[in-house]
N, C-alpha and C positions, 0 to 999 in steps of 0.2 A: 504494499499500499503506499502511496505517496502522501506526504504531510502536506497540507496546504495551509496557507495562512490568509486570514481575510484582512485585507488592508483597509484602513478608514480612508475617507476622502482625503484627509489631510496628509496621511502618509503618501498616498498615491500621488497628490499634487506635489509634494516635496520630492519625490522620485522623479517625476517628470521634469520639475524645474532643475534638478541636478543634471539631468540628461540633456536637457536643452540648452544648458549654459546659462541659464537666467538666474540660477542660485547666487545670491550675493552681489548681483550686479547694481541693484539699487543703492546698496551700501558703497560700492565702488564710486558710483556717482556722487554720493555725499562727500566721499573723500576728495574727489576731483574739485567739487565745488569749494570745499574747505581750503584747498591749495591753489585756489582761483585758476583751476584748469578748465574754463568754462566750456570750451570746445569739446573737451572729452566727456564732461558731464552731460552736455547736450546730446552727444552721440549715443552714450550709453542709455540715457533716459528715453530718447526717441524710440529706440528698439523696444523698450518695456512698455512705453506709453501705446505703441501700435498694438501690443498684445492685450491692451485693456487695463494695465496697472494704474490705478487712480492715483497713488502716490507719484509715480513718475508723470502722469498727466498734470497733477497739480504743480509739481517743481517745475515742469517746462513753462507752464503758464506764467509762473512768477518770474522765471529767468527772462522770457520773452517780453514780459511788461517791464521789468527793471532794466533790460537791456544790458545783462550780464554777458560780456564778450561780444556784445553786438549792438547795433542800433535798436532801441524799443520797437517791437512789432506787436502793436496792440491787437490786431485782428487775429494773428497766430496765438497770441496769449489767451484772448477770449475763447477760441476754439478749443484749447487744451483744457482751460478751466472749466468749461461747460461740460466736456466730455466727463472730467472727474465729478463734478456736480451731479451730472445725470446718473451717476452710480451711487449717489447718496454719500459722496465723501464730503463730511462737514467742513473741513478746512477750505475746500474749493468754495462751497457754498457761502460760507463767511467771507472769503476773500472776494468773491463776485459782488456780495452785498456791500462790502466797503468801496469797492470799485464804483458801484452804482450810487452810493451815498456821496462820494466825493466828486465824481465825474471824471476820474482818472482813466483814461483810455476808452471811455464810453460816455455817452450823453447822461448828464446826471439825471437819475430817475428814483426818486425816494420811494416810490411804491415798489419798484423791482428790488431796491435795496431791503425794504421789509420783508418782501417774499423770501428773498434768499437767506436773510437772517433767520426768519421763521424756520425755513427748512434745515438750517445749520443747528438750530436749537432743537428741532425734532430729532435730529441725528446724534444728539448728545454732545455738541460742541459747545463748550462753556462761553467762549467770547462770541460766538453767535447769539447765545441767550442774552448776554450783557448789551450787544449791540442791538438787538431787537427790542429789549426793554428800555434802552436808552431813546431811540427813536419814538416810542410810544410816550416815554416821560416827557419828550419835548414837544409834544402836541401833534405828532404826525401819526396817522392820518387825521386831519382836522375833521371833526363832526362825521366820522366814519364809523358805523356799526357792523356792517355786513363783513363776512369772512373774505379775505383776499385770497384768490387762487394762485396756482403756480405757473399758469400758462404765460408764455412769453409775449 
């Protein structure tokens, strides 16, 4: 008889990640960023982001917006941040909310800011909750009682 082992989904994902060469790549991107090797970080995270890694998508969005190692590219930033936010990544939702609150890289839109902060809050992001409550405490939205949806 052959002994078989049932693998959990997480064990299987770990095995696949190791075999595909993605294991530890996100951390390599962080190390490159720490040493200001922005081109290498971008290359590493682009590969991960294209596979759906929300952390890499978020970090790429921030890099493109801040212009780390390049001129700021707001459309590319917005594209990657939205991909991460669409996966429920609270950091990306909060960051998008901050962009819409200040108008940095996008047209200022407090309703969109509030929606993104609310989504971040619902996904457990502490700063998203603080930003959401701050907007409400400062009187936004004025005289509005109905629920604000998520549609763009």
